[in-house]
C-alpha positions in Angstrom: 73.6 121.1 90.5 71.8 122.1 87.3 71.7 120.6 83.8 72.6 123.8 82.0 72.5 122.7 78.3 72.2 125.0 75.3 69.7 124.0 72.6 72.7 122.7 70.5 73.9 120.6 73.4 70.4 119.3 74.0 70.2 118.2 70.4 73.6 116.4 70.8 72.3 114.6 73.8 69.4 113.2 71.8 71.7 112.4 68.8 73.8 110.2 71.1 70.8 107.8 71.5 69.0 109.2 74.5 65.2 109.2 74.3 63.4 112.5 75.2 61.9 110.6 78.2 65.4 109.6 79.4 66.7 113.1 78.7 64.0 114.5 80.9 64.6 112.0 83.7 68.4 112.8 83.7 67.7 116.5 83.7 65.3 116.2 86.6 67.7 114.0 88.6 70.7 116.2 87.9 68.9 119.2 89.4 68.7 117.2 92.6 72.5 117.2 92.7 73.9 115.2 95.6 70.9 112.9 95.7 72.1 111.2 92.5 73.1 107.6 93.1 76.5 108.1 91.5 77.2 111.8 91.9 79.5 112.2 94.8 82.4 110.2 96.3 80.6 109.7 99.6 77.8 107.9 97.7 80.4 105.5 96.2 82.2 105.2 99.6 79.1 103.7 101.1 80.6 100.4 100.0 83.5 101.0 102.4 81.6 103.1 105.0 81.7 102.1 108.6 78.2 101.3 109.8 76.9 102.6 113.1 78.9 104.6 115.6 82.7 104.7 115.0 84.7 104.1 118.2 87.0 107.0 119.0 90.1 104.7 118.9 89.1 103.0 115.7 91.7 102.3 113.0 90.2 103.6 109.7 92.1 102.2 106.8 89.0 101.6 104.6 88.7 104.5 102.3 92.1 105.5 100.9 92.2 108.6 103.1 95.4 110.3 104.2 95.6 110.4 108.1 98.2 113.2 107.8 95.5 115.7 106.6 96.4 118.9 104.9 99.9 120.3 105.3 100.3 123.1 108.0 100.6 125.8 105.3 97.3 124.8 103.7 95.6 124.4 107.1 96.6 128.0 108.0 95.5 129.4 104.6 92.1 127.7 105.1 91.7 129.1 108.6 92.5 132.6 107.3 89.9 132.4 104.5 87.0 131.1 106.7 85.9 134.6 107.8 85.6 135.6 104.1 83.4 132.6 103.4 80.4 134.8 102.9 81.7 135.6 99.5 81.8 133.3 96.5 85.4 134.4 95.8 85.6 132.9 92.3 89.1 134.4 92.0 90.4 131.6 94.3 89.2 129.0 91.8 90.9 130.9 89.0 94.1 131.0 91.1 94.0 127.3 91.6 93.7 126.7 87.9 96.6 129.1 87.1 98.8 127.5 89.8 98.1 123.9 88.7 98.7 124.9 85.1 102.0 126.3 86.0 103.0 123.2 87.9 102.0 120.9 85.1 103.2 123.0 82.2 99.9 123.6 80.4 97.9 126.7 79.6 95.5 127.9 82.3 92.4 127.3 80.1 93.4 123.6 80.0 92.6 123.3 83.8 89.2 123.3 85.3 88.9 123.0 89.1 86.2 120.8 90.7 85.2 119.7 94.2 87.3 116.5 94.0 87.8 114.3 90.9 84.7 112.2 91.0 82.5 115.0 89.7 84.5 115.5 86.5 84.6 111.7 86.0 80.8 111.5 86.3 80.3 114.6 84.1 82.6 113.1 81.5 80.4 110.0 81.4 77.4 112.2 80.9 79.1 114.1 78.1 80.7 111.2 76.1 78.6 108.1 76.9 75.1 107.2 76.0 72.9 104.1 75.2 74.9 103.9 72.0 78.3 104.8 73.4 79.7 102.5 76.0 82.0 103.1 79.0 85.1 100.9 79.2 87.2 100.4 82.4 89.6 97.9 84.0 88.5 95.3 86.5 88.9 95.5 89.4 88.9 99.3 89.2 87.2 102.4 90.6 83.5 101.8 90.1 82.1 105.4 90.1 82.2 105.9 86.3 80.5 102.6 85.7 77.7 103.5 88.1 77.2 106.7 86.2 77.2 104.9 82.9 74.5 102.4 84.0 72.4 105.2 85.4 72.2 106.9 82.0 71.6 103.6 80.2 75.1 103.3 78.7 76.8 99.9 78.6 79.5 99.5 81.2 82.2 97.1 80.0 84.8 95.8 82.5 88.0 94.5 81.1 90.1 92.2 83.4 93.6 93.4 84.4 96.6 91.6 83.0 98.4 88.9 84.9 100.8 91.7 86.0 97.9 93.7 87.3 98.2 96.5 84.6 95.4 97.6 82.4 95.0 95.4 79.4 95.0 98.3 76.9 94.6 96.2 73.8 91.6 94.5 75.2 90.2 97.8 76.3 90.7 99.3 72.8 88.9 96.3 71.3 86.1 96.1 73.8 83.6 98.2 71.8 84.2 100.0 68.5 81.5 102.5 69.6 82.9 103.2 73.0 82.4 106.8 74.2 84.8 106.9 77.1 87.7 104.6 78.2 88.7 105.1 81.8 92.1 104.2 83.1 93.2 104.8 86.8 97.0 104.9 87.2 98.1 103.9 89.7 95.0 101.7 89.8 92.4 101.7 92.5 92.1 99.2 94.3 95.3 97.3 93.3 97.9 100.1 93.6 99.5 98.7 90.4 100.9 100.7 87.4 100.2 100.7 83.7 103.2 101.8 81.7 103.5 105.0 79.8 104.0 103.0 76.6 100.8 101.2 77.0 98.8 104.3 77.8 100.2 106.0 74.7 99.3 103.0 72.6 95.7 103.1 74.0 95.5 106.8 73.2 96.6 106.2 69.6 94.5 103.1 69.0 91.2 103.7 70.9 88.0 103.7 68.9 87.5 106.8 66.7 85.5 109.5 68.5 86.1 108.1 72.0 87.8 109.9 74.8 90.5 108.5 77.1 90.1 109.6 80.7 93.2 108.9 82.9 92.6 109.2 86.6 95.8 110.3 88.3 94.4 110.5 91.8 97.3 108.6 93.3 100.1 109.6 90.9 102.0 111.7 93.5 102.3 108.7 95.8 103.9 106.3 93.3 107.6 106.1 92.4 107.9 105.6 88.7 104.4 106.6 87.7 104.3 108.6 84.4 101.7 111.3 84.0 99.8 111.8 80.8 99.3 115.6 81.3 101.7 116.4 78.5 99.4 114.6 76.1 96.5 116.8 77.1 98.8 119.8 76.5 99.4 118.4 73.0 95.7 118.6 72.3 95.1 114.8 72.2 91.6 113.3 73.0 92.4 112.8 76.6 91.2 114.2 80.0 93.4 113.9 83.1 91.8 113.8 86.5 93.6 115.1 89.6 92.5 115.2 93.3 93.9 116.7 96.5 92.2 114.0 98.5 95.1 111.5 98.6 98.7 112.7 99.0 97.6 116.2 99.9 95.3 114.9 102.7 92.1 116.9 101.7 89.6 114.1 101.2 86.9 115.9 103.3 87.6 119.3 101.9 86.9 118.5 98.2 89.4 119.9 95.7 90.3 118.4 92.4 90.7 119.3 88.7 90.2 118.1 85.1 93.1 118.8 82.7 92.4 118.7 78.9 91.9 120.4 75.7 89.5 123.4 76.3 86.8 122.1 73.9 86.7 118.7 75.7 86.4 120.4 79.0 83.7 122.6 77.7 81.6 119.5 76.9 81.7 118.4 80.6 81.0 121.8 82.2 77.2 122.1 81.4 76.5 119.3 83.9 77.4 121.4 86.9 77.2 125.0 88.1 78.0 127.1 91.1 80.9 128.3 93.1 83.5 125.9 94.6 84.4 125.8 98.4 86.8 128.6 99.1 88.6 126.6 101.8 89.3 123.8 99.4 90.5 126.2 96.6 92.9 128.1 98.8 94.1 124.9 100.5 94.8 123.2 97.2 96.6 126.2 95.8 98.8 126.6 98.9 99.6 122.9 98.9 100.9 123.2 95.3 103.3 125.9 96.4 104.9 123.8 99.2 107.8 122.5 97.1 109.0 119.7 99.4 105.5 118.3 100.2 105.1 115.7 97.5 108.6 114.1 98.1 108.3 114.1 101.8 104.8 112.5 101.9 105.6 110.0 99.2 108.5 108.7 101.3 106.4 108.5 104.5 103.7 106.6 102.7 106.2 104.3 100.9 108.1 103.5 104.1 104.9 102.5 105.9 103.6 100.6 102.9 106.8 98.6 102.4 107.0 97.7 106.1 103.4 96.4 106.0 104.1 94.4 102.8 107.2 92.9 104.4 105.0 91.8 107.2 102.7 90.0 104.8 105.7 88.4 103.1 107.0 87.2 106.4 103.7 85.6 107.2 103.3 84.1 103.7 100.2 86.1 102.9 99.6 86.8 99.2 99.0 90.4 98.1 99.1 92.5 94.9 102.4 94.5 94.7 101.5 98.1 95.2 103.2 101.5 94.7 100.2 103.4 96.1 98.6 104.1 99.4 96.6 100.9 99.4 97.0 97.2 98.5 94.9 94.1 97.9 95.3 91.0 100.1 94.1 87.5 99.2 92.5 86.2 102.4 91.6 82.8 100.8 88.0 83.0 101.9 85.0 85.4 101.3 86.5 88.8 101.8 83.4 90.1 103.6 84.0 87.6 106.4 87.4 89.0 107.1 86.2 92.6 106.9 83.6 91.9 109.5 86.0 90.1 111.8 88.5 92.9 111.5 85.8 95.3 112.5 85.3 93.4 115.7 89.0 94.1 116.4 88.2 97.8 115.9 90.2 97.8 112.6 88.1 98.9 109.6 89.5 97.8 106.2 88.1 98.4 102.6 85.8 96.5 100.5 85.6 93.5 98.1 85.3 93.7 94.3 83.0 91.1 92.7 85.6 89.9 90.3 88.0 89.2 93.2 85.8 87.9 96.0 88.6 86.7 98.2 90.6 89.9 98.1 90.2 92.9 100.5 91.6 96.3 100.0 93.6 97.9 102.8 94.6 101.5 103.0 98.0 102.5 104.2 97.4 104.4 107.4 99.8 105.8 110.0 102.5 103.6 111.5 100.3 103.2 114.6 97.4 102.2 112.4 99.4 99.6 110.5 100.8 98.2 113.8 97.2 97.6 115.0 96.3 96.2 111.6 99.1 93.6 111.8 98.0 92.4 115.2 94.3 92.2 114.3 95.0 90.6 110.9 97.1 87.8 112.3 94.4 87.1 114.9 91.7 87.0 112.2 93.7 85.0 109.7 94.5 82.4 112.4 
């Protein structure tokens, strides 16, 4: 990964409050690419990572992965392209951009593919935040953007969710008049809760002047009733939409995603990365988009398993946050880390704890077999 800034972009970096010393430090670290403390999703996933050797029969419901993996059509397309992997094949990236643009009803130059969606989030922080321009996000929420902000010396402001577990858009808009980027994940990670289209439109219209709204739609395909904001990007608003193929499409380890937004906004985040994207991920993502029944079929599978598990929690009078996603938060009424460790002893690995909610643990919706084992272990641990 290379910091590929023009002289004009370098001047803008300094105008945003970075010292020349900090600018040099960031440039040096960015050249190191994956060694950055915030750059890739695996670095963030250390918080949920299973330590030591993973037993072959372990239940892994700790990282919001999809045990179904890529659909058969995508898997076949990826197998067929492997022998061509000696070529960069930039045309496959272009094809993904074109296909996603067609699906979402925007122009092709409004889509930029990435290896997942964390990279464009981090690069957006680099592009729009600084020691003088803060990063604002909901709490609890996905932490990667906040880590990136702190690394570059930007203030990271966490705004508690509402009592209904939605983003408090009015508080977020008022958090800092000099905010550079406001991040909203919908459905939210880790809670699986929704923020209404009305509230997101209000935030877009009332955010601080000069700030950018980034809406992370990593889980949008899983949720019934979730409203995408892609159309607002197509209307040239100051918004960037993030998408990933890691969740419903089952490609977490293959790394495909995209940023959707006004071309001039996307141009601002592009200098912070360079190089070809993995051909397997590009062709797998494109093929997945062309399987017309895939989203509806997988949404129903995940919903049925999720609702069955939440019904189990209701039956046992265990409090949880209502979720429309592939994960949910459970209040275990004691330090969450204790329950995580006890569940691991039962060979069931669940997600992490957020500092603002110390007695809640995040649980990913796995397969039916996974969740059956989760129920047995959870009752034993909670007893």
